[in-house]
C-alpha positions in Angstrom: -10.4 29.7 -4.5 -13.2 32.2 -4.9 -15.1 30.4 -7.6 -15.4 26.7 -6.9 -13.8 25.7 -3.6 -14.6 26.8 -0.1 -12.0 28.2 2.2 -9.3 26.0 3.7 -10.8 26.3 7.2 -14.2 25.1 6.1 -13.0 22.3 3.8 -10.8 20.8 6.6 -14.0 19.5 8.0 -14.6 17.5 4.8 -11.0 16.4 4.8 -11.3 15.1 8.3 -14.5 13.3 7.5 -12.7 11.6 4.6 -9.6 10.8 6.6 -10.1 7.0 6.6 -10.6 7.0 2.8 -7.6 9.2 2.3 -5.4 7.0 4.4 -6.5 4.0 2.3 -5.9 5.8 -0.9 -2.5 7.0 0.3 -1.4 3.4 0.7 -1.4 3.2 -3.1 2.0 5.0 -3.1 3.5 2.3 -0.9 1.8 -0.8 -2.3 0.7 0.4 -5.8 3.6 -1.3 -7.5 2.8 -4.6 -5.7 -0.9 -4.2 -6.4 -0.3 -3.6 -10.1 2.4 -6.2 -10.2 4.7 -4.5 -12.7 7.7 -6.6 -11.6 8.5 -10.0 -12.7 11.6 -10.8 -10.7 13.7 -13.8 -11.7 14.2 -16.3 -8.9 17.8 -17.0 -9.6 18.8 -14.7 -6.8 17.0 -13.9 -3.6 17.4 -10.7 -1.5 19.3 -11.3 1.7 17.7 -9.8 4.9 21.1 -8.4 5.9 21.4 -6.0 3.0 19.6 -2.6 3.0 17.9 -3.0 -0.4 16.1 -5.7 -2.2 17.8 -6.7 -5.5 15.3 -4.7 -7.4 15.8 -1.6 -5.3 19.6 -1.9 -5.5 19.3 -2.0 -9.3 16.9 1.0 -9.2 19.6 3.0 -7.3 22.0 2.4 -10.1 19.5 3.5 -12.7 18.5 6.6 -10.7 22.1 7.8 -10.7 23.1 6.8 -14.2 23.7 9.9 -16.5 24.4 7.6 -19.5 20.6 7.0 -19.8 20.2 10.5 -21.1 20.7 11.9 -24.6 23.5 14.1 -23.4 25.1 11.4 -21.3 25.3 13.9 -18.5 21.9 14.0 -16.8 20.5 11.4 -14.4 17.5 11.5 -12.1 19.9 12.5 -9.4 21.1 15.5 -11.4 17.8 17.3 -10.6 16.8 15.4 -7.5 20.1 15.6 -5.7 20.5 13.4 -2.7 22.8 16.0 -1.2 20.0 18.6 -1.5 17.0 16.7 0.0 16.3 15.2 -3.4 15.6 18.6 -4.8 17.5 20.8 -7.2 21.2 21.3 -6.5 21.1 25.0 -7.5 18.9 28.1 -7.7 17.9 27.8 -11.3 14.2 28.6 -11.9 14.1 25.4 -14.1 16.9 23.0 -14.9 18.5 22.6 -18.3 18.5 19.3 -20.3 18.1 18.0 -23.8 20.9 16.5 -26.0 23.2 19.5 -25.3 21.9 20.5 -21.8 20.7 23.8 -23.3 17.0 23.2 -23.2 15.3 24.8 -20.2 12.4 23.2 -18.5 9.2 25.1 -17.6 8.9 24.4 -13.8 11.1 24.3 -10.8 12.2 20.9 -9.6 10.1 19.7 -6.6 11.7 17.6 -3.9 11.2 13.8 -3.8 11.9 13.7 -0.1 9.1 12.5 2.3 6.2 12.5 0.0 6.8 9.5 -2.3 5.4 6.8 0.0 2.4 8.8 1.3 1.1 10.6 -1.7 -2.5 9.7 -2.5 -3.7 9.1 -6.0 -5.1 12.2 -7.8 -8.7 12.7 -7.0 -11.4 15.3 -6.5 -14.1 14.2 -4.1 -17.2 16.3 -4.8 -20.6 16.6 -3.3 -23.5 15.1 -5.2 -25.4 18.4 -5.8 -24.2 21.5 -7.5 -25.5 23.6 -4.5 -23.3 21.7 -2.1 -20.3 22.1 -4.4 -20.7 25.8 -4.1 -20.9 25.7 -0.3 -18.4 24.7 2.4 -19.1 21.0 1.6 -16.8 21.0 -1.4 -13.0 20.4 -1.3 -10.2 20.9 -3.8 -8.6 18.2 -5.8 -5.6 16.4 -4.2 -2.9 13.9 -4.7 -0.8 12.5 -7.6 2.9 13.1 -8.3 4.4 16.3 -9.9 3.2 19.9 -9.6 0.0 19.0 -11.5 -0.6 15.5 -10.0 -0.7 13.8 -13.3 1.1 10.6 -12.3 -0.5 8.1 -9.9 2.5 5.8 -9.6 6.2 6.4 -9.1 7.2 4.2 -12.1 5.1 6.4 -14.4 6.5 9.5 -12.8 10.1 8.2 -13.3 9.3 7.4 -17.0 8.4 11.0 -18.0 11.9 12.7 -17.8 13.4 10.0 -19.9 11.6 11.3 -23.0 11.0 14.9 -22.1 12.8 17.1 -24.6 13.9 19.4 -21.8 15.3 16.7 -19.7 16.8 13.3 -20.7 15.5 13.6 -24.2 15.5 10.0 -25.4 13.6 9.3 -28.6 11.9 6.0 -27.7 12.0 3.0 -25.4 14.4 1.2 -27.7 17.0 4.0 -27.2 16.7 3.8 -23.5 16.9 0.0 -23.4 19.9 0.0 -25.7 21.7 2.1 -23.1 20.6 -0.3 -20.3 22.0 -3.2 -22.3 25.4 -1.3 -22.5 25.3 -0.3 -18.8 27.9 -1.7 -16.3 25.0 -3.2 -14.5 23.4 -4.9 -17.5 24.3 -8.4 -16.2 22.8 -7.5 -12.9 19.6 -6.4 -14.7 19.3 -9.8 -16.4 20.1 -11.6 -13.2 17.2 -9.8 -11.4 14.7 -9.8 -14.2 15.7 -12.8 -16.3 18.1 -13.5 -19.1 15.6 -12.6 -21.8 14.5 -9.3 -20.3 15.9 -7.2 -23.1 14.0 -9.1 -25.8 11.0 -6.9 -25.2 12.0 -3.2 -25.1 8.7 -2.2 -23.4 9.0 -4.8 -20.7 12.6 -4.0 -20.0 11.8 -0.3 -19.7 8.8 -1.0 -17.5 10.9 -3.1 -15.2 13.6 -0.5 -15.0 11.1 2.2 -13.9 9.6 -0.3 -11.4 13.2 -0.8 -10.0 13.5 3.0 -9.6 10.2 3.0 -7.7 11.4 0.3 -5.4 14.6 2.2 -4.7 12.6 5.4 -3.9 10.4 3.5 -1.5 13.0 1.4 0.2 15.8 3.9 0.7 15.3 5.6 4.1 17.3 8.5 2.8 14.2 9.7 1.1 12.5 10.1 4.5 15.1 10.2 7.3 13.0 12.2 9.9 16.2 13.6 11.4 15.2 17.3 11.8 15.1 19.2 15.0 11.3 19.3 14.7 11.3 15.5 14.7 13.5 15.5 17.8 11.1 18.1 19.3 8.1 15.9 18.6 9.9 12.9 20.2 10.9 14.9 23.3 14.6 14.9 22.4 14.9 18.7 21.8 13.3 22.0 22.7 12.5 24.8 20.3 14.0 28.2 21.0 11.8 31.2 21.8 12.2 32.4 18.2 11.4 29.0 16.7 8.4 28.6 18.9 7.1 32.1 18.1 7.6 31.2 14.4 5.6 28.1 14.8 2.7 30.0 16.4 2.7 32.5 13.5 2.8 29.5 11.1 -0.2 27.9 12.9 -2.3 30.9 13.6 -5.4 30.8 11.2 -5.7 34.6 11.5 -2.0 35.2 10.7 0.1 33.1 8.4 -2.4 30.3 8.3 0.3 28.1 6.8 -0.7 25.0 8.7 -4.1 24.9 7.0 -2.2 23.4 4.0 1.2 22.6 5.4 -0.1 20.4 8.2 2.4 20.3 11.2 0.4 18.1 13.6 1.3 14.4 14.1 -1.1 11.9 12.6 -3.6 9.9 14.7 -1.1 7.0 14.8 1.7 9.3 15.9 3.3 9.6 12.4 5.3 12.8 12.1 3.8 15.4 9.8 4.9 15.9 6.1 3.9 19.6 6.1 1.6 19.1 3.1 -2.0 18.1 2.7 -1.4 17.1 -1.0 -4.2 19.5 -2.1 -4.1 22.0 -4.9 -4.1 25.8 -4.5 -3.9 28.8 -6.7 -1.6 31.4 -5.1 -1.1 33.8 -8.1 2.7 33.6 -8.1 4.1 36.4 -10.3 5.2 35.5 -13.8 8.9 34.6 -13.9 11.0 36.3 -16.7 13.8 33.8 -16.0 11.8 31.1 -17.8 12.4 31.1 -21.5 8.8 29.8 -22.2 7.5 33.1 -20.8 9.1 35.0 -23.6 6.0 34.1 -25.5 3.3 36.4 -24.0 0.6 33.9 -25.0 2.2 31.1 -23.0 0.8 30.3 -19.6 1.4 27.5 -17.2 -2.1 26.7 -16.0 -1.2 23.8 -13.7 -4.0 21.3 -13.7 -5.3 22.8 -17.0 -2.0 22.3 -18.9 0.0 22.6 -21.0 1.7 19.5 -19.6 -1.4 17.9 -18.1 -4.4 17.7 -20.4 -6.9 15.1 -19.1 -8.7 17.6 -16.8 -8.2 20.8 -18.8 -11.9 21.0 -19.7 -12.6 22.0 -16.1 -11.6 25.7 -16.2 -12.0 26.0 -12.5 -8.9 23.9 -12.1 -6.8 26.4 -14.0 -3.9 27.9 -12.0 -3.9 25.2 -9.3 -0.7 23.6 -8.3 -0.1 21.0 -5.6 1.0 22.1 -2.2 4.6 20.9 -1.6 6.1 19.6 1.6 8.0 22.2 3.6 10.5 19.7 5.0 14.0 21.0 4.2 12.5 24.1 2.6 15.1 26.3 4.2 17.8 24.5 2.2 16.2 25.3 -1.2 17.3 28.1 -3.5 14.2 28.2 -5.7 10.5 28.4 -4.7 7.1 27.9 -6.1 6.2 26.0 -9.3 7.7 28.6 -11.6 10.9 29.2 -9.6 10.0 32.9 -9.2 11.8 33.4 -5.9 15.3 32.4 -4.8 15.2 33.0 -1.1 12.9 31.7 1.5 12.6 35.2 2.9 11.3 36.6 -0.4 8.9 33.7 -0.8 7.4 34.5 2.6 7.3 38.2 1.9 5.4 37.6 -1.2 2.9 35.4 0.7 2.0 38.1 3.2 2.4 41.1 0.9 0.8 39.8 -2.3 -2.3 41.8 -1.7 -1.1 44.6 0.6 1.6 45.8 -1.8 1.0 44.2 -5.2 3.2 46.8 -7.0 6.2 45.3 -5.3 5.6 41.9 -6.9 3.8 42.3 -10.1 4.7 44.0 -13.4 2.8 46.9 -14.9 1.1 47.1 -18.2 1.5 49.7 -20.9 -0.8 52.1 -19.0 1.3 51.8 -15.8 -1.3 49.7 -14.1 -0.2 46.8 -11.8 -1.3 43.5 -13.3 -2.0 41.2 -10.4 -1.9 37.4 -11.0 -0.1 38.1 -14.3 1.0 34.4 -14.8 -2.6 33.4 -15.7 -4.7 34.7 -18.6 -7.1 37.5 -17.4 -10.2 35.3 -17.7 -8.8 32.8 -15.2 -7.5 35.1 -12.6 -10.8 34.8 -10.6 -9.5 31.3 -9.7 -6.8 32.7 -7.5 -7.3 32.3 -3.7 -8.5 35.5 -2.1 -10.6 34.0 0.7 -8.0 32.4 2.9 -5.8 34.3 5.3 -3.5 36.1 4.7 -4.7 36.4 1.1 -7.8 38.4 1.9 -6.1 41.8 2.6 -6.3 45.0 0.5 -3.6 47.3 -0.9 -2.2 49.6 1.8 -3.3 47.4 4.7 -0.8 46.0 7.2 0.7 42.6 6.2 0.0 39.6 8.4 3.7 39.5 9.3 6.4 42.1 9.8 10.1 41.6 9.3 10.7 40.2 12.8 7.8 37.8 12.3 9.4 36.5 9.1 12.7 36.0 10.9 10.9 33.9 13.4 9.0 31.9 10.8 12.3 31.2 9.0 13.8 30.1 12.3 10.9 27.6 12.7 11.2 26.4 9.1 14.9 25.8 9.6 13.9 23.2 12.3 12.6 21.1 9.4 16.1 20.6 7.9 17.3 17.1 8.2 20.6 16.3 9.9 20.0 17.7 13.4 22.1 16.1 16.1 20.5 16.8 19.6 23.0 17.2 22.4 23.1 14.4 24.9 20.9 15.3 27.7 18.0 14.2 29.8 15.0 13.7 27.5 12.4 16.5 27.5 8.7 16.0 27.7 7.2 15.7 24.2 4.8 18.5 23.2 1.2 17.8 24.0 -1.0 16.7 21.2 -3.2 19.4 19.9 -6.1 19.5 17.4 -5.6 21.5 14.2 -8.3 24.1 13.9 -10.9 23.0 11.3 
């Protein structure tokens, strides 16, 4: 951002200095449920070590996949977060349709649940003590939390929201959801896990149901299989082709795509494979999407951290327009990109990224006077928040983009190596790539 936050390159130094703290905070996503102790599991049945899930997680899987818990009777968690599509949307709709009749459109594209659930830190903004330092390279952007605006700090809270959102499962209250749980084919199992009197308190039953979904999301390895070609490459079981390797270099180059400054692709200090996100927030200035019904109102703007969905930090206008950096794992399998679903092919998303400033007329609408309106999905007074200081977002109209068509082909080839399901051919193991330091 040009107003509050220093460039990605500079702020990486701060991020590195806070690495130990960040690692401790990230553990919340794994152990937060245990720390808060939202579960009160009955002792009438113990989980057997030989089965893949705990009893609570097995119940959570049934809840996650149950469309009967919605007002329409046709929408489950899995309807939007499809297991067959890397727990992302099963189609290319800019936003999914829900509500009692499945005709109410949401306002944001569905993010993937894959890979990030057990390693997302709580939402925070670590700031320097002095105003002067905040305006220099010492400051860093906010980070963490679940959803595009980071408004949830636990998976059970995140799972609760769609149940009552009018554009999703559209239940009226906890009593309506719990009544459906009592009628579910797994109701007896629910009582066996949580106790015979679990349905007496509607709030308690609902809280335990969401905690069960959380345990399923954390225990099921399908949410984080690490079976891509890139994982095999890191383990020395595959080699990248010349095109894939060239794409990786373009992806990493801080003077070119500079993608790795946010979508980190280096293994962790403990050898953990990268998630291709730093969980930080960024304002890219994605064009307004006419496919969203909400945008028919010219006064409507999705300002990310400033609302309209998240409201607790809306008083900080320097947050406006910021959305969380998503993981790029399985990104080449998606049909919808960015928070507002503006693009439907990976190629177009990459073209916009490198041509946003060199050819703005290609991406943004014109006003009544025929002038191109850059960053038109934010009100004029907030457009200064858009990042224009990090490559390749620093260029001017008419200049050469950071990537040409062949470069984009190569970057796409590299990003396809992040798709899960790769089966390396039996062969002698290859030497793993040497560890390198990400440029700070």
